N, C-alpha and C positions, 0 to 999 in steps of 0.2 A: 316572464316574471318567475322568480325563484320561489318554490313552495316551501313554507316554513313549518316546523314542528312545534305545536303549541305545548308540548310537554317539556320544553327546555327553557328554563328561565335563569339558570345559573350554570357556571362552568362545570359543576359537579352533578348536575341534574340527572344525567344519564346513569349515574352510579349511586344515587342517594339511597336507594333501596332496591330489593330484588325485583319487585313488580315494575318499578320504573326502568330498570335495566332490560327486563323482558320487552317492555314497550319500545325501548330504544332499538333492540335487536330487530323488532318487526319493521323498523324503518331503515334497516341496513342498506338495501338496494338503492333507495333514494339518496342516502347519505354518501354512499360510494360514488354515485354519479356526480354529486356536488363537491366532494372533498378529494377524491383520488387523483383527479387531474388538476386540482387547484394549484395555480402557479403563483409563487411569491415573486417579489421584485428585489433587486439589489438594494434599493433604498430601504425597503422594509427589513431586510436582513441586517443592514448596518445601523439602523436607528431603532425602529419600533421593537423588534424582537430582542435586541440587546438589553432593553429596559427590564425584561423578565428576570434577568439574572441579578438585578439590584446593582451593586457597585460595579464599575467598569474594571476590566483587567488592565493592569498598568502597562503602558507602552515603554518597555525597557530594552527591547531587543534590537540589535543592529545587524547588518549584513554578515558580519563575521560570526555572530551568534548563530545565524541560520546556517551558514556553511558548516560550522561545527556540529549543529544538530543533524544536518543532512549526512555528514560523514559518519557521525556516531550512529545514526539510525541504519545506515547501509552496511558499514564494515563491521559486522558481527562475526558469529561463528560460521555463517553461511559459506564464505569463501573457503574455509578450511574443510568443509564437508563436501561441497559440490565439485571442487577443482579436480580431485582425484578421479572420480567417476567420469567426468567430462573429458579428461585427457586420456585415460587408459582405455575407455570403451567407445568414445564418440568422435573426438576431434584430434587426438594426438597432440604433437607440438603446436598445431594450428589453433590450440586453445587460446592463444594470444588474440587471434582474430575473432574468436567466439566472444571473448570479453569485450572487444571493441564494438562488435555488432550489437551485443546486449546493451552496452553503454549508450549507443546511438538510439536504440529503442527507448531506453529510460529517459534520454534527453528530450526526445520528441514528446513523450508523455509529460515531462516536466514543463515544457513550453505551454501545454494545454492547461495544466494546473496553474501556472504563473499568471496567465491572462485572467482567469477567474479570481485568483487570490489578490491581485492588484486592484481589480474592480470592486471586489467584496472582501475587504480585510476583516473577516470574521472567523470565529473558532470552528465553524462547521465543516470546513474543507469540502470534500466531494459531496457530502450530504447537501450543503447549501447550493453548490453549483448545479446539481441535478434538480433540486427543488425549484429553482428559478427557471429551469428549462423544461423539464418533463413532468413536473408536478409532485404532489406530496407522496403518493404511493411509490413511484419509482425511486424517490429519494429515500424513503424509509426502507424499502427493500434492499437497496444497495448499501445504505449506511448501516443497517442492522447486520447484514452479512459481513461487512468490514469489521465491525466491532467484535463479532464472534471470531473472526480470523485473528484480530489483535489479541484477544484474551487467550485463545488456544495456542497461538504461536509464542506469546510471551511466557506462558506456562512451560512450553517445550524448551525455550531458550533458558529459562531459569533453571530447569533441571539439568541442562547441558553444562551449566556452570560448575556443578559438582564434579563432573568428569574432568574438566579442564583444570580446575583447582588441584585435583589429585595429580594430574600430569605435571603441573607446575612445580610441585614439591617432590616429584619422582615416585609417587605411590602407584603401585599396580593394583588392579582390581578395586579401584577407588569406589565403585558403586556399592560393592558388598561391604566395604569398611565404613562408608559414610552414610549409608542408607539402612534403615531398619526394615527387615523382611518379615512380613506377617503371612504365614502360610495359609491362614484361613481365608484370605482374600483371593480373588481370581488372578490368574497370571496376567501380568501387564498392569495390574493395579495393586500389587502387593508389596512394593518397595516404597516405604515412607521416606520422603526427602525433606528433612527439616531445614537444611541449608537453603534450599530454593525458597522456602516460605519466608525465612528471615530476610533474605535479600529483597524479595518482592515487597515485604512490609516496610523495610527501611527506605527503599526507593519511593514507595507510596507516601511516606512521611515527608520526604524531601520535596516531591512535586506538590504536595499540599501546602507546604510552608511558603514557597516562593518560586516563581518562574525564573527570576534573576539568579537565585542561588542554584537552581537546577541547571541553568546554563553554565554557571561556573564549574559545577561538579562535572558536567558533560565535557567541558573544555579540558579539564584536567585528565579525565580518563581517555578522551580522544587523543590528546597529545601523547600520553604514554603508549597507547595502542599504536599510533603511527610510528613511534620510535621503534617498537618491536617489529612492525611491518618493514620499515626501512632496513632494519638489521637483517631480517630474513632475505630481503632482496639483495643487499650488498653481499652477504655470505654466499648466496646462490650464484651470483655473478663471479665472485672470486674463486669459489671452489668448483664451479661447474665447468662443463666442456661443451663448446658450440656444436660438436659433432652429434651430440644427443638430439639436436633439432632434426636430424635427417636419418640417423643410423639407429635402428632398433637393437635391443639386446639379443633377440633371437632372429636369425636370418630368415626363418620361414614367415615372419610377420612382415606386413607391408612397411616399406621404408619411405623416406622423403618427408617433407614438411606437412604434406596432406595425406597421411596414411589411410584415412577414411573418406577422402574426397571432399568436394564442396558440401555434400549433404551432411557429412560429419561435422563440419564447421557450424552449420545452422542448427543442427540438433544439439550441439554443445552449447550454442548461444541460448537455446530454449531452456536448457537445464540451469546454466549459470545466471540467467536473468533473475532467478530467485534471490541471488546475492545482492541485487540492486533494490529490492523491495524495502522501503523504509523512508525514501525521500518524500513520499506523500504526506508523512506526518508533519513535515515542515510547514505545509500549507495551513495546518490547523493552528500554527503560531501567529498567523497573520494579524489577529486582533491585538497582539502584544508587540507588534513591530513599530518602531518609532517613525520610520519613513517608508510606508509600504511600496510606493511607486519605485523607489530606488533600491531598497534593500531586498525585497522579495525576488526580483529577477536575478540579482547577483547571488543571493543565498541559495536558491533552488538549483539554478543551472550550474553555478560554480561548484557546488558539492558533488553533483553528478559527474562533472568533468574530472574533478580531482580523484574521485573514487575510481573512475574508469582507467585513469593513468596508473593508479596504484594496483588495480587488479591485473592489468596487462603486464606490468613489471613483475608481479608475483607469479603469474603464469609462465613468463619467460624464465624466471629464476628456477622454478620447479622443473621445467623442461630441460634446462641445462644440467641440473644435478643428476638426473636419471633419465634413461630412455623411457619413452612413454609406456612401453610394455612391461616395465618394472615398477611403475608407480602404483602405490597402494590406493585402491579406490576409496577406502574408508578413512585413511589417515595419511594423506599424501605428503604433507610437508615434514612431519616427524619422521616418517619412513624414508623420505628422500635424504634427509640429513644423516640418519642412521646408516644409510646405505653407502655413504662415502668412506667412513672408517670408524673404528670403535672410539676414537678420540673425540668424536663429535656427537656422542649420545646426549651430552648436556644441552645441546641445542633444542631437543624436544621439550625439555623443561622450560626453556625460554618461550617456545611456541605456546605451551600451555598457559604461561603467564600472560603473554600478549593476547591470546584468544579470550582469556578471562576478562581483561579490560574491555575488549570489543563486545563481549556479551553484556557487560554492565552498561555500556553506552547505548547499545541498540535497545536494551530493555528499558532504559530510562526514557529515551526518545519515544519509543512505542507507547509507553504508559502515559506520557504527556499527551500524545496524539489521541489515544483512545478516550481519555477523559474529556478532551475538547470536542470530539465528535458527539459524545453522549450529552455534553452540556448543550450543544446546539440542537440536538434532537429534542431535548427537554424544552427548549425555547419554543419549538414548533408545536408543542403539546401532544405529540403522538406518543410520548412516554411521559410519566408524571413530571410536572414542573419542578419538583424537588431536585431533579438532576441538573437543572439549569442554574441553580443558585451559586453565586460567587461570594466568597467570604469577604466581609468588609475590611478585615485587617490584612489578610494575605493576598487578596485580589486574585485568587485562584479558584477554579471550580472544585471545591473541597468534596462536596457530596458525590459527584461523578467519579472523582479520583479515588476516594476511599472505597466506594462500592465496587468498582472494577478491579481495584487492587486486591480486595478481599476475595473476589471471584477468581482472579488469577492465582492467588496463593492457595485457595481451596482445591483447584484443579491440579496445580503443580505438586502438591504434597504427596499424591498417590498415583497419578497417571503416568505411565511410561512414555518417554520422549518419542519412541518410534510410533506409538499410537497417535500422539498429538500431531506429528509431522504429516501423517496421512490425511489430516483434516484441514490443513491450511493451504494457502496460496491462491486457490481459485477465486476466492472472494475478492482479493486484492486486484488480481488481473482483470476481473470482471468490472471493478470500479474504474480502473484505468481505461478500459474500453468504453464505458459509459461517459466518462469525462471527455474523451476525444469526440464522441458523438455530440455531446452537449455543446462543445465550443463551436462546432460547425452549425448546429441548429440555431444557436443564439445569434450567430453572425448573420444568418440568412433569413430568419423568421422573426417578425414582430407580431406579438399576440394581437389578435383581432384586427390586424392590418394586412399582413402578408399571408398568402395561401401556403400552408405548411407542407402540402402533399408533395410538391416537387423535391423538397429537401428530404422529407421522410422516405420517398421512393429511392432517392440517391443513396441514403444511408443504408437502406435495406439491401439494395443491389450490391453495394460495396461489401457489406458484411457477408452476403450470400456467396459472392465470388471468393472472398477470403476463406469461407468455410469449405468450399469445394477444393480450393488450393490446398488447404491443410489436410483434408481427407486423402487427396491424391498423393500428397507428400508422404504420408504415413502408411498408406495401404497399397498403392500401385507398385508393382515390381520394378526394380531399376532397369534402365535402358532408354533408348531413344524415344519410344512412345510416351514414357512418363515425362521426359524432358519437354517433349512437344506439347503435352497437355498442360503442364505447369506454365509453359510459355504463353499458351492461349489464355490461361487464367490471368496472368499478369497483364497481357495486352488488353483483355476485357476490362480489368480494373482501371487501367490508364485511360481507355476510351470512355468509360463511364464518368471518370473524374473530369476529363476534358469537356465532355458534353455538358456536365453540370456547371462547370465554371463558365462556359460560353452562354448557356441559356438562363441561368439563375443569378441575378445580381445580388450583391450583399445588401442586406436591409439596414445594417448598422455597422459602424466602425468602433474598434476598441477605444475607450475613452482615454486610457492612461498608458497601457502597454498591451500589445497585441501579438498573437502568434504570427511569425513571419511566413510568407509564401502560402497564405490561406487560399484554398483549402487543402493544399498538398500535404503539409506537415501533419495535421491531425488525421487526414485520410490514410497516410502511411502508418501512423500510429494505430489506427483502427485495424488495418490489415495485419500488422505485426502482432498486435495483442490477440487477435483471433488465432493466428498461427501458434502463438505461445500457449493459448488455452488448449489448443488441439494436442499439445505435447504432454499435457498432464495425464496422470494415470486414472484408472477407473475409480479407486476409492475417493479421489478428490471430487468427482462428479456425484458420487453417492452422498457424500457429505453435503455438497452444495444443494442437492435435491431435498435431503432430509431437513436441513435447517431452513431452506426456503419455504417449505410447507409450514413449518412452525412460525416463521415470520409473517406469512400471509394470514395465518389464523390469528396471530396477535393483532395484526392490523384490523381484521374484520371484527374481532370480538372486543377490542379495546380502543385502538388508536383512532379509527375513523370517528368514533363517538366522542372521544375526548377532544379532538380537533374541531368537530362540529360544534360542541358546546362552547369552545373558545371563540369560534366565529360568531355564534349567537350573542356572546357577551361583548363582541366588538374588539377582542384582543388579537384576532387574526384577520387577515384580509378577506373581504367578501367578494371583491372583484379585482382584476388586474389594473394596476395604475397605468396611465398612458405614458408613453416614452418621454414626453417633455417634462412631466412632473418628476419622473424617476431621475432624469438627467439633472434637473435642478437640485433635487435633494442630494444626489451624489456629489455634485460640485460643492454644495454648501458643506457637506460632511468633510470632504478633503480639504477645503479651505480651513476648517476648524483644526484638522489634524496638522 
């Protein structure tokens, strides 16, 4: 029998006054036991919690909208930043294969997202997926980290727009001309960028006004951006030379298509994978999709495939223009075109214009996604319910959109882009890892029916093997012993996977769309995401640790008490619904849709 607190009679009772809050804090251990692992259901996510927002979000999006959102979210400035370093220092001309491998990793993660998004077409994205699988605390921890990543990366992307706009009109030293320097502020925070603030606020107004209009704006900018990318690809193939795929500029440098070997290809994939981050925002649009079962799989997977093809062609174009040892790591495409002849300097202006459109689309999609994450977190009461409200006229989460837009603008106005870039990426990769684990756990475990420990043991052993593989990859010296140890890790992972598949039957089947080759595809996604996490630098983990401590404190000091009060009032689940009831509600919901 669940022990009840007699001090809670209203949803705000824990915070009605200071003494009441202190009494609530004294019950924190009991409430953590009750709420931290409290698991929601897909039926609750799609019906009961949606009512918290008031009016429903309009279902106006189709598969082509989702494809454009996915392309717009992924093809931003990242490809123009990571390609140079990946080619000149890691992979060489084999960067084409690095992009293909990274695209495969993204597609595997996209499959995991799609299964959840089709079953639960709600605005919560990964937050909802983890909440119905691992409980409230795990969902809040990953969702809050993801929102922090969104805000910081959006601020960095907004500041980069100033630089690319300057390049588009041929300005040099654009930062000093377009930014106001205040010497009294510390270095890295002393350049005030009003352009980034204006752009963020304009996009915030657009996404607050209408999702349909946001999609139209995204389609326009994405189409223009793709035109510029195709232009770069065509010019590269026309003006380039295939011998640059194998012959370096300096004879003392390694030649051939694989100058850094197979290790360089995978290290390059780990770096350029950051260019694919953004497709996860598409899953947060699921609540506004007209036909989730059909449109979401096409939209999510289709956008990843299209972007992979574009990236591979861009890498090939860049490699043909210049030998890999002449590519500028910081500005690869502009420098590559300038390197051909003086008559092609104007192409760098075109690249600046194309990158500007890409920045706008990626910023728009990311801001749409972050607002819907915050909206769903508000529905679960672990942050104030105010964030969950949907405006009756616009049918958009106006409060969450405006709040996060203002936060992004406030950070973008003074914080240097290099500082912000050191703070992002790890949260997003961590969420990808968690979603892949969740899709396996949900297929093989039924709450209060199936023993979860075989599945949890499998996930732990698989992750541990991937961690050992990643450590060996980055630390062990090159040679046959390293190759042998890496081979043992892969063999162990395959053996663990086969043993799990043989001994543990699936407890449920996907109702509408399922990840194929279960559990192989999500297991490979887990392994690859751990490997990619191992490739991140130390500042990323420092950031992750710092913000994780803050998130845990927020949950312990506020969120667990707010959700406990909501449960006491009957507005949150008190126990898990049985599978038959959940299935019946899901079928009724899809019938109505």
